[in-house]
N, C-alpha and C positions, 0 to 999 in steps of 0.2 A: 536205422536198418529198421525203425518201427515200421514204416511204409511196406516194408520188404518183405516181411514176414509173415506166413499168414497164419490163422486161428490156430492150429495146430502145434506150428514152430515155437508161440508164443509162449503157450504151455509148458510146452518142452521146457525151456529156458526156464522155468520155475521149480525143476525137479533135481535133488542134490543127492546121487546115487553114491555110493560108498564105492573108495578105488583104497587098495591094500597094496603098501609099500613091498611087499614079502609075497606076492602071487604066482598063481602058474603061466605061463605064456599062454594059454589057454583060454584063463579068464581076464589076462590082460586084452589078450584081442576082442574077447565079446564086452568088454566096456568100452574099448576104442570104437567098436561096430554100433555101442548104443548111443554113444554121445553123436557118433556122426550121423545114426538115422535117425534121431528122435531129436534134435537139436537140443541136446540138454545144456544149462545155462550154468550150473558149476558140479564140482564134485566136493567129497571131504575125503582125506585120507588119514586112513589106521594101520597102525603096523603090519597087523596079518590078519587073516580070517582067525586063527588061533585067538589071538589076544582081543578081536571086538569082543566087548562085554554081549551078554545076552544069549543070541543063540550057539557060540562057541564057546562061553567063558569056561573054563576048567573042563574041557571036554579033549582037549588037544595042546601038547605042547608047545610053547612060543619057543619058536627058535631064535638064538642071539644071532643079528648080522650087523658085524662092523662096519658094511659098506653101505646100511641103509639111507643115509643123506645122497649117498652116489646115486643107487636105484631112485629113490624121488625125485632126483632131480629130471634122470631119465624118463620115467615114466610121465613128469608134468608135463614133458616136453613131447612126447608122444600122443601125448590127450591132447594137448592145442593143436597138433598136427592134425589129429582125428575131427576137431572140432569146426560146424561152417564159422561160427563167429564166438571169440577167444571165452574162453570158460574163467569163471571165478573159481580159483582154488583155494579149498577150505582146510581146517586141520584143529583138531583141539589142541592148545599150547597154550594153558594156563599158568604151569610152570618151564614152559619152553618147550621146543619141540624135542627135546627130551620125553617130553610124554609119550612120543609114538617113535622118536628116532633115535635110534643108539649113536653114542658117540658125537653126541652134540650138547652144546651147554645146558645144563639144569641151573634152574633158579630156584631161589627158597619156596616152597608152597604159601599161599594164601597164609597159613595159622601162621608161620612165621615172619610173615609179613604186618599180621594183625599185631603180635607183638611189639612193632615199632611204637615209639611215642611220636606223638604229633609231630615235633620239631625234627623227623626224619622222614616226612612224606616224600622228600625229594627223592630217596631211596626208593620209595615206591613205583616214583614216577618213572627213575632212570631203569630199573627193572621191566616197566610195560614196555620202554624206550627198546631196550637192549634186545626183549621178546623178539616186539615186532622186526628191528633192523634183522635177525636171525630169519624171520619166517621170509621176508620182503629178499632177501641173498637166496634163499631156498625156490624161491618162484611161487612163495604164498601169498594170496591175498589178502585172504579172512581168515583172523583168529578167534574162532568161535569162543570168547572169553571174555572179560571175566566172570568168575560166580558172583553174585550178587543175594544170595540165600543169607540170611542170617543164622548161625550156626544155634542152636537151641535145644539139640535135644542130642546130648552125648552119646546116644544108641546109636545117632545116623550112620548106616552102612556105607553110604554112597559121596555124601558132600563132606562131612567133616573138615578135615585138614584141609580140603578147597574151598573153605569160605574164611575170610576176614576174622570172623570172631561172632561174638556172642550180644554184641553191645550194637546194635540196629543204627545210630548215630555212627561209629567209627566205621562200621560194614560201607556205609556210605561213603563217608571220607575217605578212605583208603579205596573202594572201589574206583571212584572216581578221580585218583590220584593213579591208578593203574589206568584208566581210561586216557587222562591228558597224557602219558606218555606214548603210549601205543599212536594217539592221535599226528604227535608230532613226525612221526614216522609215517604216516599216511596211510597206515595197513589199518581193514575195516575191522570193528568190533560185533560183540553179541553179549549183552550181559543173560546170565538165565540164574533160576530156572524159575519163570515168572511160574504162579504166583507167590513161589518159594518154596524150597525143598529142606529148609531147614529143620522143621520139626517132624521130621518123621522115621519111622523106623523100618523102612521097607525102602528095599533098593527097586525103585521103579525100571531099571533095566529086565528086573525078574519077576515083578507081581506091581499091582497098584496100589499107591500110598493112600491113602483116605487123610484129609487135614479137616478134623470134625472141632472147626471154625467159626464163628459168626461174623459177616462183615469186619462190624467194629472191632472185633479180636484181629484178622487179618490187617486191618487198616493200622492199626498201633505196632505189629509187629513184621510180617514177612512183607506185606505192599509197601510199608515206611521207606527202604530204600527205591524198591522201583519208582514209587511216585516222586521222589524228591531229585531223582539223578538229573543231572544238564543234558535235557532233551537235543540240544540241537548238537551235542557231542556223540552220541549214540546215532550207532548205524542200522543196528538190528536188536529186536529182545525174542529170546529162545522161550516158547512156551514147554514147560514139563507135562510132563502125562501122570496129573496128581488131580485125584477126585476132592471135590468141595462140596459135599451131599446139602451143608446150611445154605449155599449159595446156589448151586443147581437144581435139588432137591432129588439128586440122584446119586447115588454111593458108587455106581460103575460107570459113570461119563468123566474119563479123564477131559483135564482143562483143553486140551489140545484139539478136543471135535464140540466143544462147547462156544456158538457165537455169540451167544448173550454174555459170555464170562467175557469172552475177547473184545466184542466192542463198547461193553461197557466200561471195562475196567481197564482195558488198554490205548484202545484210542478214544474215550471219550473221559476216564476221570486222569490216566495220566497226559492224554492230549497227546500221543505218540503218532504221527505218521509215514513214520520209516519201514522198515522190514520186519513183519513179525517169521520167525521162524520155527518149526516145529522142532522137539528135540527129537532123536534119531526114531523113526517109524517101524524101525525091525523090532522095540522092544516091546516083553512081553506084555509090559502092562497095556499097551494098545494093540499092539498085532494079534494078538488072541482073540480079540473081539471079531474078528473078521474072517470068514473062511475064502471069500472070492475074492480073487487077487484084482486089486484096481479099486476095491472098496475104502481102505483105510486111507488113501492119498485123496481120493474125491471127499470123504466126509471133513478130511483135515482143512483139504482147502476150503472147501464152502464154511466152513467152521471160522475160518482168518487168517490161515495160514497163506504166505507169498512164498516161503521158501519150504520145501518138503523135504527134511534132509533124511539122509539113509531109505529112499524109498526102494523099494525090494522090485515094486511090479512095477515100473515105467511104463510099458507099453500098454498095458491093462489101465492103467491110471491115467494117462494121455486120454485116450479113446474117451471115457468115460466122464471125463470132465467138460473135452470139447462138445460132446453130445445132450450132456447134461446141466452144464452151469450155463449162465449169462454169459453172454457174449462181453458185456460192458465190465462184468464180475474180471476178466480173464484179462482184459486189456488196462483197467486199472492196477491188476497186481502187475502186469507187465512191465506197465510204466514207472512203476514205484522199482521194480527190480532193475532197469534201465538208468535209473539216477544212483544205484548204487555199483552198478557193472562202471557207469562212468568215474565215480570216483576213486573204484578198486583201480582203475587204467590210467589215472591222474598221473602226471610227473612226481618223483618223490624228492624229497630236499636233501639235501645234505647234511649230516647232523654232526656234531659232537658228542660222542658216548663216553660215558665213564668205563674203564676197562673192566672185562668180568670179575677178573681177579680180585680188583681193587673194591667193585660192588660187593661181592661176596662178603670181604672181609668187614665191610663197614656193616653190612647189615649182620654178621654176627656179632658184632659190637656192638651196635645200638639195639641189640635185639633181647640177649642174655636175661634172664628173668630170676630174680630169688624170691620163691616162694614164700619162705618161714619169715619171722623175726630176726632180725642180724646178730650173727652172733662171729666170733672170732675163730677164723679157721685154723689159724695158723698153726695151731698146736696140733694139726694133723698133719705138720709134717716135721715126723719123728722117725728115728727107726721101729718103733712099734706099730705102725702104721700100715695097713695094708691095701692096697689097691684090686679091687674086684670089677672085671667087666662080664656083662651077659648079655647076650643078644648078636645083633651081627658084629662085624669087627671094628675093634674100635684103636687099632694097633696105634693110630697117628696119635690118638690120648695117653697111649700107654706108654710111649718113648717120650711124650714130652714130659711128663711126671717123673721120669727116671732121674734125677739129680745127679751131681755129682757124686754123691754120697749113697745113691741106690735106696733113698730112705723110704720108697714105696715098693711092695712087694708083692707078687702075687699068694694069694691065702687060698686059693681055689682046694689045695689039698694039704694043708700045714694047718696047726692049730691056729684060729682066730686070736686077735688081739683085741682088746675094747674098742678099739677106732678104724674105724673102715671107710674108704671113700668107696663108693660102689656107682659105677657108670652104667647104663644100662641103655640099650639100643634096640627097643622092641624090633622084631623082624619085620612087622608089617605096621602100614600106617592106618589104617583102616581099624575100629573098634569091633572086630570080628575074631570069632577063637582064641581069646585072650591078648590080641594084639599078635598073636605067632610063639605067645611061649606056653610053656606046659603049665597043667595044674604042678607038677613038684618042682620046677622053678620059681612059680610063684611063690608058693609054702617058703622055699628056700629064701628068696626076698624077704618075705615076711617075717621070717625067722630072724633074718639080721636085723632089721630094720628093730624091731623087738626085743633084742637081746644084745645089741650094742651101740654103741654111738658113730652113725652114719650119716656124712655126707652126703648127700645123693644128686647123681648128675642125669638127667634123662634127656637124652639124644634121639627124639622124635615126639609122637604125637602127645602134646601135655596130659590128654583126656587118658592114657594109659594108668596115669596115677588114679583113676578110680579103682583100677583092678589091685593095688595093692594099701598097706596101711601107712601112707607116707608121711601123715603129720605125727608120727613116731620116730622120724627121722630127726637128726639137729639141725640141720638145711637141706633145701632140695632148691636146684637150680635148673631150669628149665631150658634147654642148649635147642629144641625144636630139630636141627638138622645134625647128619651125621658128616658131613662136609668138612675136609680138612681145617679150614679156615676156621670153622665152630669148632672144633675140635682143640683146637690151637688157642682160642681166645678162652674157652672154658677152662684150659692148665693154666693160663695166664689169673685166669680167677683165682683159682686155690691157691696158688703161688705167690700172687701179689697184692689179692685184694683189691681190685680196679672198681671204680666205678660202675657203678649196675644204672641200666637205661630202659629196660622192657620193662611188660607188664601183660600179667596173664590174658590172653586175649577170648578166653573160654570160660564157661562156668564149671566148677568141678563140685562133685557132690560133697 
């Protein structure tokens, strides 16, 4: 194939435009023509234009489509037929296809897996393996995961729950386990977001984060897991749109556009010769810098990107690269991509998998975390104890706690006893807008914590606890997810005082 493609076609192979599962027929045909006419090498699927971050976030209603998986498979078939050579199909499936596709298995977030003890790393491997299988069965070759960022800023609006935690050593260990699981299926991986997106308070979809750290500080934290990840098991490194002014001398230069940074830290210090893929080139942190079509694609290519993700100006970008980039550089990147493509289409082994239900149940058991010193909560199972739930619906948890004598009762509109089981399911997983709770709701939660004897269950991001006076509780349990299996295990913990294995994966205030 290498000798059959023209220089322009080779450049086209390095472009990865976005594809939307729920899109108009007009847009679908437009992408088919783009693939056919410009010899596109890969595409990355998103749910819809309304849900894709950056240009569309918050402006349009995201419509639910129970048949998205079937539509995804139909579109993959159509786009493959349009391609002159087979496409690599990519997607973000950090916690499964459910990140983009309705009615598909959702696996625990990375922050939940971060709570697992070291002797439960097999559950992380099995999670990676199950997600890999689900992707392959849908026709996906490349899962742009996992996140290798160290979650060291509790206000981070985009990384937080997607990271394995605040400890760089545990982040490295658990990322490696996830990759090992994915690799067993043969699906491609990509760690992200180099050089580390954890210590930012700006969403790079919407603005350019600046990391004001020296090289030594970065090497001691953000860069640590990137440097020590097993390179031979790594298919790609995704570079984030992050400014490192103390390294590059430019507070407005994203890492994706800095050739010295890419050469020095990925090619030389990481000693990585695989694919370097850009974060989405439509993100405002980078796209707003260029008015001329094709300019951002060219600059990212010249800086060291091998695959240009979410390239919006394919025609202009290809023309500029063919005209201005050295032919040797084009061939070097194309050859690297061909190696990736060969792996993507290699035969996949038949594997044994832990069933989804068993995997979720075991993860719930091993991740549940007690935050405060141990106390006997058996006294909370009497007729004077009230159960209060707030946030997202936790009906499964409520039903499980109704014993034969109905000793736990709702206290929303009744006089409160001195003993409360308070179950919170924050409406949002992100640390923005108080995790979805109103100021009045937070005031009510704090009043309960300050005035009553409360056993608190948090079915969400543990960083939510920074929003409330959680230390006033008699006990705090971190459950992380609101899946039925997690609710069931949390109820068993209160009723039976089971052994606890999980540990807090992030730092709280």
